[in-house]
N, C-alpha and C positions, 0 to 999 in steps of 0.2 A: 504493499500499499504506500502511496506517496506520502512524504512528510507532511504533516497537518499544517505546520507554519508556511510551507511552500505552497500548499493549496490556497491558504488565505492570501498569501502574496500574489499569486496568479489570479485569484478572484478579483481583488481590487485593481489589478493591472489589466484586467479584462483579457487575460491570456488563456483561460481554461479551454481545454479541448472538450468535445461532447462527453467523452469517457470520464474526464476529470470532474466536469459539471455534475454528472450523475453521482459520482463518488462524494462530491461536496455536499450535495443535497441529502445524501444518505446520512452523512456525518452530522448535519444540522439536526436531523430528526432523531438520531439515536445516541449522539455523544453530547452530553450536557456541558462538559468542560469546553468542547469545541464550540458550541453554541454560545457559551458565555464570552469566549474570546471574540468570536465574530460580532456579537452585539456591541461589545466594548469598542472594537475597532470601527465599526460602522458609525456609531455615535460620534467618535472622535473625528472621523472623516468629515462628518456634517459640520462640526464645529469649525474645523480648519477651513473649510470652503466658505463659510458664512461670515466669519469674523474678519475684521480689518487687520492688515498685516502689523500695524504699529502696536496693537495690544494683544496679538495672538499668543505670544509666549505665556503672558500672565494668566490669560483665560485658560489656556490648556492645562496649566499647572493646577489652577483651582479645580478644574474638571476632573483631573487625575485624582486630586486629594479627596474629593467627594466620593468618588468611586471606591477608592481604597478604604475610606471610613465606613461605607455601606457594607463592605464584605470583610469581616474580621480576618486577620492574617492567619489565625490558627486553623480556619476552616478551609484554606486554600490548599489544593494539592501541590506537591513540590513543583511540578512543571508549570503550573499556573502562577505560582509565586515567582518563579524565576522569570516567566514571561512578563509579568506585571512590572517587576523591578526594571528589567531591560527597557520596557516601554517608557517608564518614567524618565530614565536617563536620556533616552533618544529624544523625547519630547523637549526636555529643557535644553539639550545641547544643540540639537540639529533640526528640530521640527520635523524629523523624519518619523517614520513609524515602521519598525522591523524592515527597514531598507526600502520602503515604498517610495520610489523616486517620484511617483505622480502626486504625492502629498506636498513635496517641496519644489517641484519643477513642473514643466509643461506636460500636459497630457497629449503626447504626440499623436496617438491613435485618433483621439477625438478631434484634435485640431485638423488633422488630414481629412477625415470623414465629413466634417462639417464644411470644409472649404472646397474639396474637390468636386467639380462638376464637369461632365463631358463638354468639350468645346464644340459648339454647333458648326455645321457646315454653312459658312457665310460666303463662299466664293463660287460654288457651282450650283446653278438652278437645276433641279431635277423635276421635270414634268412627268407625272405618274403614267400618263397615257402615251408617252414618247416611245417610238418604235426604233428610232435611230440609236444604235448601239455605239458606245465609245468606251475605251479603256477607263478614261477618267470618270465617266458617269458610273461605270460598274464599281469603281473604287469607292466613290462617294455613297452610292446605294449601300454597299457593304458597310461603310463607316457609320452611316446613320442608323443601320440595323444592329449595330454592335458587333458585327462580324469582323473584328479587327484583323485577324490573320489574313482573311481574303482581301481586305482593304490594303494591307501591306503588299500582298502578292500583286494586286492590281496596279498599285501606285509604282511598284518597281518594274512594271512592264513598260512604263513610259520612258523613252530614251532620255538620258540626262541632259541632252542638248535642248530638249523641248519641255523640260520641267520648269514650271513656274515656282517662284520662291515659296509660295504657300504650301506646296507639296511637302516641303521639308518639315513644316510645322505639323501637317496632318499625319505624316509617317511617324513622327515622334509621338504624337497623341495616340496614335494607334498602338504603338509599342507600350505606352503607359496603360492604355486600356487593357492590355494583355498582362500587365503587371511586370513587364520587363523594363525596369527603371534604369538599368545600365544602358541599354540600347537607346531608349527614349532620350536620356540625357545627352547622348552624342549629337542628336539632331537639334536639340534645343541649344546646346553649346555652339553649334554651327551658326545658328541664327543670332545668338548673342554676340559672338566674335565678329560677325560680319555686319553688325549694326543694321540688321534687317528692319523692314517694315513691321515684321512680327516679333521683334525683340521683346516688346512688352509681354506678350503671351508666353514667350519662351522663358522670360525671368520669372513669371508667376508659377508656371508649372515646374520649373527647376526648384523653386522654393518649396513647393509642395513635395517634391521628391525628397528634398533634404529633410523636411519634417517627418515624412514617412520613415526615413532612415535614422531619425533622431540626431541629425547633424545640425545642431543649433546654430553654429557659426556660419555655415554655408547658407542656411535658410535666411538668417538675418541679413547677410550680405546681399543676397539676391533680392530681398524685399526692399532693402534701402535703395539699391540700384534702380528698382522698379519705381518707387515713390519719388525719387529724386528727379526723374525726367518725364515720367509718363502718368497718365490718368487712369489706365487700365487697371481695374481691381484696386484702386488706390486706397479706398476706405478700408476694405478687408485686409490689405497689406499692412496698413498702419496699425490695425487692431492686432494682427498677428505679431508684429514687432513688439507691441506692448506686452503680450502674453509670453513671448519668448524671453524678453529681457527682464 
């Protein structure tokens, strides 16, 4: 069985697999000590998220003292006593909680999910009743339907000499749609380095890739480059900078 503290860590980090989630739920209903730890940590997470940063430490200390007061030390099992003491130290010194980075730093997964949206087809008009076939049309039909691999295959059929600059963007977006962030970054970097018309879009999605990879420095650099020169996604980019810094 997986370590219980690791299960709690993965739960609050939203990293549980379906199998681990089933194990987690079973422990909540059958293991009173595990349930007690879970309730404590859940309450603490709410406090951390709701309170202002300038008085967070003192409020957390008060909160911890009240919880310890309510549960006599002599009634705690050895493992629970050890856990509670370690938690108190972590709260006062680091505002962390058993190593939960999402309590003291950005929640990268949520930031990515809340800000990522598929970029629309803004360059190629597709008439549904059109009978004239073209490689580019087929590529954008695939892109709009979420068939990113087919979109990439069709885009790549277009000879490089005949490729419009926007195709570089949409190939990168298609790779990102497939979850291939390494390949998509190559296309975005190409647009950024060439000071393309589509540099703002490339900067935005490069920042999202960095957030997905928990690369705070790269994300902030891309977002600042975006907001310093362009209006594309500017409000969202400024908000992300605040959250990351």
